[in-house]
PDB file of N, CA, C, O and CB in Angstrom:
ATOM      1  N   MET A   1       0.843  -1.179   0.000  1.00  0.00           N
ATOM      2  CA  MET A   1       0.000   0.000   0.000  1.00  0.00           C
ATOM      3  C   MET A   1       0.892   1.248   0.000  1.00  0.00           C
ATOM      4  O   MET A   1       1.961   1.264   0.610  1.00  0.00           O
ATOM      5  CB  MET A   1      -0.961  -0.005   1.226  1.00  0.00           C
ATOM      6  N   TRP A   2       0.431   2.281  -0.692  1.00  0.00           N
ATOM      7  CA  TRP A   2       1.182   3.532  -0.765  1.00  0.00           C
ATOM      8  C   TRP A   2       1.165   4.257   0.570  1.00  0.00           C
ATOM      9  O   TRP A   2       0.217   4.124   1.343  1.00  0.00           O
ATOM     10  CB  TRP A   2       0.613   4.436  -1.858  1.00  0.00           C
ATOM     11  N   PRO A   3       2.222   5.028   0.842  1.00  0.00           N
ATOM     12  CA  PRO A   3       2.195   5.883   2.032  1.00  0.00           C
ATOM     13  C   PRO A   3       1.040   6.893   1.938  1.00  0.00           C
ATOM     14  O   PRO A   3       0.557   7.196   0.847  1.00  0.00           O
ATOM     15  CB  PRO A   3       3.550   6.625   2.200  1.00  0.00           C
ATOM     16  N   THR A   4       0.618   7.395   3.067  1.00  0.00           N
ATOM     17  CA  THR A   4      -0.533   8.298   3.125  1.00  0.00           C
ATOM     18  C   THR A   4      -0.378   9.495   2.200  1.00  0.00           C
ATOM     19  O   THR A   4      -1.324   9.861   1.502  1.00  0.00           O
ATOM     20  CB  THR A   4      -0.744   8.779   4.543  1.00  0.00           C
ATOM     21  N   GLU A   5       0.805  10.115   2.182  1.00  0.00           N
ATOM     22  CA  GLU A   5       0.975  11.316   1.359  1.00  0.00           C
ATOM     23  C   GLU A   5       0.771  11.021  -0.126  1.00  0.00           C
ATOM     24  O   GLU A   5       0.226  11.859  -0.845  1.00  0.00           O
ATOM     25  CB  GLU A   5       2.364  11.912   1.581  1.00  0.00           C
ATOM     26  N   TYR A   6       1.200   9.838  -0.606  1.00  0.00           N
ATOM     27  CA  TYR A   6       0.986   9.480  -2.011  1.00  0.00           C
ATOM     28  C   TYR A   6      -0.492   9.285  -2.298  1.00  0.00           C
ATOM     29  O   TYR A   6      -0.996   9.715  -3.336  1.00  0.00           O
ATOM     30  CB  TYR A   6       1.764   8.207  -2.370  1.00  0.00           C
ATOM     31  N   ARG A   7      -1.181   8.635  -1.375  1.00  0.00           N
ATOM     32  CA  ARG A   7      -2.619   8.417  -1.562  1.00  0.00           C
ATOM     33  C   ARG A   7      -3.368   9.740  -1.585  1.00  0.00           C
ATOM     34  O   ARG A   7      -4.314   9.908  -2.355  1.00  0.00           O
ATOM     35  CB  ARG A   7      -3.179   7.515  -0.451  1.00  0.00           C
ATOM     36  N   GLU A   8      -2.948  10.687  -0.739  1.00  0.00           N
ATOM     37  CA  GLU A   8      -3.598  12.001  -0.724  1.00  0.00           C
ATOM     38  C   GLU A   8      -3.380  12.730  -2.045  1.00  0.00           C
ATOM     39  O   GLU A   8      -4.309  13.334  -2.581  1.00  0.00           O
ATOM     40  CB  GLU A   8      -3.066  12.853   0.442  1.00  0.00           C
ATOM     41  N   HIS A   9      -2.159  12.676  -2.574  1.00  0.00           N
ATOM     42  CA  HIS A   9      -1.884  13.305  -3.867  1.00  0.00           C
ATOM     43  C   HIS A   9      -2.671  12.621  -4.981  1.00  0.00           C
ATOM     44  O   HIS A   9      -3.216  13.282  -5.864  1.00  0.00           O
ATOM     45  CB  HIS A   9      -0.380  13.262  -4.178  1.00  0.00           C
ATOM     46  N   ALA A  10      -2.724  11.307  -4.931  1.00  0.00           N
ATOM     47  CA  ALA A  10      -3.475  10.574  -5.949  1.00  0.00           C
ATOM     48  C   ALA A  10      -4.954  10.935  -5.894  1.00  0.00           C
ATOM     49  O   ALA A  10      -5.593  11.090  -6.935  1.00  0.00           O
ATOM     50  CB  ALA A  10      -3.293   9.060  -5.768  1.00  0.00           C
ATOM     51  N   LEU A  11      -5.497  11.070  -4.703  1.00  0.00           N
ATOM     52  CA  LEU A  11      -6.902  11.441  -4.556  1.00  0.00           C
ATOM     53  C   LEU A  11      -7.154  12.843  -5.106  1.00  0.00           C
ATOM     54  O   LEU A  11      -8.162  13.071  -5.775  1.00  0.00           O
ATOM     55  CB  LEU A  11      -7.326  11.365  -3.082  1.00  0.00           C
ATOM     56  N   LYS A  12      -6.248  13.785  -4.831  1.00  0.00           N
ATOM     57  CA  LYS A  12      -6.384  15.138  -5.376  1.00  0.00           C
ATOM     58  C   LYS A  12      -6.332  15.115  -6.896  1.00  0.00           C
ATOM     59  O   LYS A  12      -7.104  15.807  -7.560  1.00  0.00           O
ATOM     60  CB  LYS A  12      -5.284  16.057  -4.823  1.00  0.00           C
ATOM     61  N   LEU A  13      -5.420  14.318  -7.446  1.00  0.00           N
ATOM     62  CA  LEU A  13      -5.305  14.215  -8.899  1.00  0.00           C
ATOM     63  C   LEU A  13      -6.576  13.643  -9.505  1.00  0.00           C
ATOM     64  O   LEU A  13      -7.065  14.147 -10.516  1.00  0.00           O
ATOM     65  CB  LEU A  13      -4.105  13.349  -9.282  1.00  0.00           C
ATOM     66  N   ILE A  14      -7.109  12.603  -8.897  1.00  0.00           N
ATOM     67  CA  ILE A  14      -8.337  11.989  -9.400  1.00  0.00           C
ATOM     68  C   ILE A  14      -9.485  12.985  -9.360  1.00  0.00           C
ATOM     69  O   ILE A  14     -10.233  13.108 -10.330  1.00  0.00           O
ATOM     70  CB  ILE A  14      -8.690  10.737  -8.584  1.00  0.00           C
ATOM     71  N   LYS A  15      -9.633  13.697  -8.245  1.00  0.00           N
ATOM     72  CA  LYS A  15     -10.710  14.691  -8.134  1.00  0.00           C
ATOM     73  C   LYS A  15     -10.554  15.773  -9.195  1.00  0.00           C
ATOM     74  O   LYS A  15     -11.533  16.184  -9.819  1.00  0.00           O
ATOM     75  CB  LYS A  15     -10.721  15.326  -6.727  1.00  0.00           C
ATOM     76  N   TYR A  16      -9.324  16.232  -9.399  1.00  0.00           N
ATOM     77  CA  TYR A  16      -9.062  17.266 -10.399  1.00  0.00           C
ATOM     78  C   TYR A  16      -9.413  16.768 -11.795  1.00  0.00           C
ATOM     79  O   TYR A  16     -10.085  17.466 -12.554  1.00  0.00           O
ATOM     80  CB  TYR A  16      -7.591  17.706 -10.349  1.00  0.00           C
ATOM     81  N   LEU A  17      -8.966  15.573 -12.132  1.00  0.00           N
ATOM     82  CA  LEU A  17      -9.223  15.034 -13.467  1.00  0.00           C
ATOM     83  C   LEU A  17     -10.704  14.762 -13.691  1.00  0.00           C
ATOM     84  O   LEU A  17     -11.202  14.964 -14.798  1.00  0.00           O
ATOM     85  CB  LEU A  17      -8.427  13.756 -13.679  1.00  0.00           C
ATOM     86  N   VAL A  18     -11.414  14.309 -12.668  1.00  0.00           N
ATOM     87  CA  VAL A  18     -12.860  14.099 -12.789  1.00  0.00           C
ATOM     88  C   VAL A  18     -13.558  15.438 -13.019  1.00  0.00           C
ATOM     89  O   VAL A  18     -14.474  15.533 -13.837  1.00  0.00           O
ATOM     90  CB  VAL A  18     -13.427  13.401 -11.518  1.00  0.00           C
ATOM     91  N   TYR A  19     -13.124  16.473 -12.298  1.00  0.00           N
ATOM     92  CA  TYR A  19     -13.696  17.805 -12.484  1.00  0.00           C
ATOM     93  C   TYR A  19     -13.454  18.295 -13.917  1.00  0.00           C
ATOM     94  O   TYR A  19     -14.368  18.797 -14.571  1.00  0.00           O
ATOM     95  CB  TYR A  19     -13.092  18.801 -11.464  1.00  0.00           C
ATOM     96  N   ILE A  20     -12.225  18.146 -14.390  1.00  0.00           N
ATOM     97  CA  ILE A  20     -11.889  18.581 -15.749  1.00  0.00           C
ATOM     98  C   ILE A  20     -12.683  17.787 -16.774  1.00  0.00           C
ATOM     99  O   ILE A  20     -13.159  18.346 -17.762  1.00  0.00           O
ATOM    100  CB  ILE A  20     -10.381  18.427 -16.013  1.00  0.00           C
ATOM    101  N   ARG A  21     -12.829  16.490 -16.543  1.00  0.00           N
ATOM    102  CA  ARG A  21     -13.624  15.658 -17.456  1.00  0.00           C
ATOM    103  C   ARG A  21     -15.056  16.179 -17.536  1.00  0.00           C
ATOM    104  O   ARG A  21     -15.639  16.227 -18.620  1.00  0.00           O
ATOM    105  CB  ARG A  21     -13.617  14.178 -16.995  1.00  0.00           C
ATOM    106  N   GLY A  22     -15.618  16.563 -16.411  1.00  0.00           N
ATOM    107  CA  GLY A  22     -16.960  17.135 -16.389  1.00  0.00           C
ATOM    108  C   GLY A  22     -17.034  18.428 -17.188  1.00  0.00           C
ATOM    109  O   GLY A  22     -17.993  18.660 -17.923  1.00  0.00           O
ATOM    110  N   CYS A  23     -16.008  19.270 -17.039  1.00  0.00           N
ATOM    111  CA  CYS A  23     -15.967  20.522 -17.807  1.00  0.00           C
ATOM    112  C   CYS A  23     -15.925  20.242 -19.303  1.00  0.00           C
ATOM    113  O   CYS A  23     -16.619  20.896 -20.083  1.00  0.00           O
ATOM    114  CB  CYS A  23     -14.750  21.368 -17.397  1.00  0.00           C
ATOM    115  N   ILE A  24     -15.118  19.279 -19.698  1.00  0.00           N
ATOM    116  CA  ILE A  24     -15.016  18.924 -21.115  1.00  0.00           C
ATOM    117  C   ILE A  24     -16.332  18.339 -21.605  1.00  0.00           C
ATOM    118  O   ILE A  24     -16.788  18.673 -22.698  1.00  0.00           O
ATOM    119  CB  ILE A  24     -13.866  17.924 -21.349  1.00  0.00           C
ATOM    120  N   ASP A  25     -16.945  17.471 -20.808  1.00  0.00           N
ATOM    121  CA  ASP A  25     -18.221  16.867 -21.204  1.00  0.00           C
ATOM    122  C   ASP A  25     -19.307  17.920 -21.386  1.00  0.00           C
ATOM    123  O   ASP A  25     -20.164  17.782 -22.260  1.00  0.00           O
ATOM    124  CB  ASP A  25     -18.666  15.839 -20.164  1.00  0.00           C
ATOM    125  N   ARG A  26     -19.279  18.971 -20.569  1.00  0.00           N
ATOM    126  CA  ARG A  26     -20.303  20.016 -20.661  1.00  0.00           C
ATOM    127  C   ARG A  26     -20.162  20.867 -21.912  1.00  0.00           C
ATOM    128  O   ARG A  26     -21.095  21.585 -22.272  1.00  0.00           O
ATOM    129  CB  ARG A  26     -20.244  20.903 -19.444  1.00  0.00           C
ATOM    130  N   THR A  27     -19.013  20.803 -22.585  1.00  0.00           N
ATOM    131  CA  THR A  27     -18.849  21.593 -23.803  1.00  0.00           C
ATOM    132  C   THR A  27     -19.647  21.004 -24.953  1.00  0.00           C
ATOM    133  O   THR A  27     -19.805  21.642 -25.994  1.00  0.00           O
ATOM    134  CB  THR A  27     -17.377  21.683 -24.184  1.00  0.00           C
ATOM    135  N   GLY A  28     -20.151  19.791 -24.771  1.00  0.00           N
ATOM    136  CA  GLY A  28     -20.936  19.152 -25.835  1.00  0.00           C
ATOM    137  C   GLY A  28     -20.055  18.808 -27.012  1.00  0.00           C
ATOM    138  O   GLY A  28     -18.995  18.203 -26.852  1.00  0.00           O
ATOM    139  N   SER A  29     -20.495  19.195 -28.196  1.00  0.00           N
ATOM    140  CA  SER A  29     -19.748  18.854 -29.405  1.00  0.00           C
ATOM    141  C   SER A  29     -18.699  19.907 -29.746  1.00  0.00           C
ATOM    142  O   SER A  29     -18.002  19.780 -30.752  1.00  0.00           O
ATOM    143  CB  SER A  29     -20.699  18.682 -30.574  1.00  0.00           C
ATOM    144  N   GLN A  30     -18.579  20.944 -28.919  1.00  0.00           N
ATOM    145  CA  GLN A  30     -17.567  21.970 -29.164  1.00  0.00           C
ATOM    146  C   GLN A  30     -16.187  21.409 -28.845  1.00  0.00           C
ATOM    147  O   GLN A  30     -16.038  20.542 -27.983  1.00  0.00           O
ATOM    148  CB  GLN A  30     -17.849  23.241 -28.320  1.00  0.00           C
ATOM    149  N   THR A  31     -15.195  21.909 -29.544  1.00  0.00           N
ATOM    150  CA  THR A  31     -13.832  21.473 -29.259  1.00  0.00           C
ATOM    151  C   THR A  31     -13.303  22.215 -28.035  1.00  0.00           C
ATOM    152  O   THR A  31     -13.771  23.303 -27.699  1.00  0.00           O
ATOM    153  CB  THR A  31     -12.909  21.709 -30.485  1.00  0.00           C
ATOM    154  N   VAL A  32     -12.332  21.614 -27.386  1.00  0.00           N
ATOM    155  CA  VAL A  32     -11.690  22.240 -26.230  1.00  0.00           C
ATOM    156  C   VAL A  32     -10.566  23.125 -26.758  1.00  0.00           C
ATOM    157  O   VAL A  32      -9.758  22.691 -27.580  1.00  0.00           O
ATOM    158  CB  VAL A  32     -11.144  21.162 -25.208  1.00  0.00           C
ATOM    159  N   LEU A  33     -10.518  24.356 -26.286  1.00  0.00           N
ATOM    160  CA  LEU A  33      -9.495  25.290 -26.742  1.00  0.00           C
ATOM    161  C   LEU A  33      -8.100  24.807 -26.358  1.00  0.00           C
ATOM    162  O   LEU A  33      -7.922  24.138 -25.339  1.00  0.00           O
ATOM    163  CB  LEU A  33      -9.749  26.683 -26.161  1.00  0.00           C
ATOM    164  N   LEU A  34      -7.127  25.146 -27.172  1.00  0.00           N
ATOM    165  CA  LEU A  34      -5.745  24.739 -26.929  1.00  0.00           C
ATOM    166  C   LEU A  34      -5.253  25.228 -25.569  1.00  0.00           C
ATOM    167  O   LEU A  34      -4.604  24.479 -24.839  1.00  0.00           O
ATOM    168  CB  LEU A  34      -4.835  25.269 -28.036  1.00  0.00           C
ATOM    169  N   GLU A  35      -5.555  26.470 -25.228  1.00  0.00           N
ATOM    170  CA  GLU A  35      -5.109  27.009 -23.940  1.00  0.00           C
ATOM    171  C   GLU A  35      -5.717  26.239 -22.772  1.00  0.00           C
ATOM    172  O   GLU A  35      -5.049  26.010 -21.764  1.00  0.00           O
ATOM    173  CB  GLU A  35      -5.472  28.491 -23.830  1.00  0.00           C
ATOM    174  N   VAL A  36      -6.970  25.844 -22.902  1.00  0.00           N
ATOM    175  CA  VAL A  36      -7.620  25.058 -21.846  1.00  0.00           C
ATOM    176  C   VAL A  36      -6.935  23.697 -21.721  1.00  0.00           C
ATOM    177  O   VAL A  36      -6.689  23.221 -20.613  1.00  0.00           O
ATOM    178  CB  VAL A  36      -9.138  24.878 -22.143  1.00  0.00           C
ATOM    179  N   ALA A  37      -6.631  23.080 -22.852  1.00  0.00           N
ATOM    180  CA  ALA A  37      -5.947  21.784 -22.833  1.00  0.00           C
ATOM    181  C   ALA A  37      -4.575  21.907 -22.166  1.00  0.00           C
ATOM    182  O   ALA A  37      -4.167  21.024 -21.412  1.00  0.00           O
ATOM    183  CB  ALA A  37      -5.796  21.232 -24.268  1.00  0.00           C
ATOM    184  N   LYS A  38      -3.871  22.996 -22.446  1.00  0.00           N
ATOM    185  CA  LYS A  38      -2.563  23.212 -21.820  1.00  0.00           C
ATOM    186  C   LYS A  38      -2.696  23.341 -20.304  1.00  0.00           C
ATOM    187  O   LYS A  38      -1.884  22.797 -19.556  1.00  0.00           O
ATOM    188  CB  LYS A  38      -1.892  24.469 -22.400  1.00  0.00           C
ATOM    189  N   ILE A  39      -3.723  24.064 -19.854  1.00  0.00           N
ATOM    190  CA  ILE A  39      -3.945  24.231 -18.417  1.00  0.00           C
ATOM    191  C   ILE A  39      -4.254  22.888 -17.765  1.00  0.00           C
ATOM    192  O   ILE A  39      -3.768  22.595 -16.673  1.00  0.00           O
ATOM    193  CB  ILE A  39      -5.092  25.226 -18.158  1.00  0.00           C
ATOM    194  N   ILE A  40      -5.061  22.078 -18.437  1.00  0.00           N
ATOM    195  CA  ILE A  40      -5.401  20.753 -17.918  1.00  0.00           C
ATOM    196  C   ILE A  40      -4.144  19.903 -17.763  1.00  0.00           C
ATOM    197  O   ILE A  40      -3.929  19.282 -16.722  1.00  0.00           O
ATOM    198  CB  ILE A  40      -6.411  20.049 -18.846  1.00  0.00           C
ATOM    199  N   ILE A  41      -3.327  19.882 -18.791  1.00  0.00           N
ATOM    200  CA  ILE A  41      -2.103  19.080 -18.759  1.00  0.00           C
ATOM    201  C   ILE A  41      -1.147  19.601 -17.687  1.00  0.00           C
ATOM    202  O   ILE A  41      -0.557  18.814 -16.947  1.00  0.00           O
ATOM    203  CB  ILE A  41      -1.413  19.090 -20.140  1.00  0.00           C
ATOM    204  N   GLN A  42      -0.995  20.917 -17.602  1.00  0.00           N
ATOM    205  CA  GLN A  42      -0.101  21.497 -16.597  1.00  0.00           C
ATOM    206  C   GLN A  42      -0.578  21.181 -15.185  1.00  0.00           C
ATOM    207  O   GLN A  42       0.229  20.860 -14.312  1.00  0.00           O
ATOM    208  CB  GLN A  42       0.001  23.012 -16.786  1.00  0.00           C
ATOM    209  N   GLY A  43      -1.873  21.271 -14.960  1.00  0.00           N
ATOM    210  CA  GLY A  43      -2.413  20.959 -13.640  1.00  0.00           C
ATOM    211  C   GLY A  43      -2.176  19.512 -13.254  1.00  0.00           C
ATOM    212  O   GLY A  43      -1.790  19.219 -12.123  1.00  0.00           O
ATOM    213  N   ALA A  44      -2.407  18.607 -14.195  1.00  0.00           N
ATOM    214  CA  ALA A  44      -2.204  17.183 -13.917  1.00  0.00           C
ATOM    215  C   ALA A  44      -0.734  16.878 -13.662  1.00  0.00           C
ATOM    216  O   ALA A  44      -0.401  16.138 -12.736  1.00  0.00           O
ATOM    217  CB  ALA A  44      -2.720  16.331 -15.082  1.00  0.00           C
ATOM    218  N   THR A  45       0.144  17.447 -14.479  1.00  0.00           N
ATOM    219  CA  THR A  45       1.566  17.162 -14.287  1.00  0.00           C
ATOM    220  C   THR A  45       2.106  17.781 -13.001  1.00  0.00           C
ATOM    221  O   THR A  45       3.010  17.219 -12.383  1.00  0.00           O
ATOM    222  CB  THR A  45       2.364  17.670 -15.474  1.00  0.00           C
ATOM    223  N   SER A  46       1.568  18.926 -12.589  1.00  0.00           N
ATOM    224  CA  SER A  46       2.053  19.516 -11.337  1.00  0.00           C
ATOM    225  C   SER A  46       1.669  18.653 -10.139  1.00  0.00           C
ATOM    226  O   SER A  46       2.442  18.539  -9.188  1.00  0.00           O
ATOM    227  CB  SER A  46       1.494  20.936 -11.162  1.00  0.00           C
ATOM    228  N   PHE A  47       0.477  18.042 -10.175  1.00  0.00           N
ATOM    229  CA  PHE A  47       0.097  17.125  -9.103  1.00  0.00           C
ATOM    230  C   PHE A  47       1.018  15.910  -9.081  1.00  0.00           C
ATOM    231  O   PHE A  47       1.461  15.481  -8.016  1.00  0.00           O
ATOM    232  CB  PHE A  47      -1.364  16.682  -9.266  1.00  0.00           C
ATOM    233  N   VAL A  48       1.305  15.356 -10.258  1.00  0.00           N
ATOM    234  CA  VAL A  48       2.159  14.170 -10.331  1.00  0.00           C
ATOM    235  C   VAL A  48       3.578  14.519  -9.893  1.00  0.00           C
ATOM    236  O   VAL A  48       4.217  13.731  -9.196  1.00  0.00           O
ATOM    237  CB  VAL A  48       2.165  13.588 -11.765  1.00  0.00           C
ATOM    238  N   ALA A  49       4.073  15.677 -10.286  1.00  0.00           N
ATOM    239  CA  ALA A  49       5.442  16.077  -9.949  1.00  0.00           C
ATOM    240  C   ALA A  49       5.638  16.256  -8.446  1.00  0.00           C
ATOM    241  O   ALA A  49       6.748  16.086  -7.943  1.00  0.00           O
ATOM    242  CB  ALA A  49       5.798  17.368 -10.667  1.00  0.00           C
ATOM    243  N   LYS A  50       4.580  16.594  -7.732  1.00  0.00           N
ATOM    244  CA  LYS A  50       4.683  16.770  -6.285  1.00  0.00           C
ATOM    245  C   LYS A  50       4.909  15.449  -5.565  1.00  0.00           C
ATOM    246  O   LYS A  50       5.392  15.430  -4.433  1.00  0.00           O
ATOM    247  CB  LYS A  50       3.432  17.437  -5.750  1.00  0.00           C
ATOM    248  N   VAL A  51       4.564  14.358  -6.212  1.00  0.00           N
ATOM    249  CA  VAL A  51       4.723  13.040  -5.597  1.00  0.00           C
ATOM    250  C   VAL A  51       6.097  12.583  -5.855  1.00  0.00           C
ATOM    251  O   VAL A  51       6.474  11.490  -5.432  1.00  0.00           O
ATOM    252  CB  VAL A  51       3.709  12.022  -6.119  1.00  0.00           C
TER     253      VAL A  51
END
């Protein structure tokens, strides 16, 4: 089992990605802007880098 701090980071990452997925789903058939995609990727990588 992972140490507590890793599990906490993983939980934050999962919550963030689920939130972002919801935002993308709400756009319907519209494309996601490049800047938004960059922010999503940067946010996910910053969570992973902290671990």
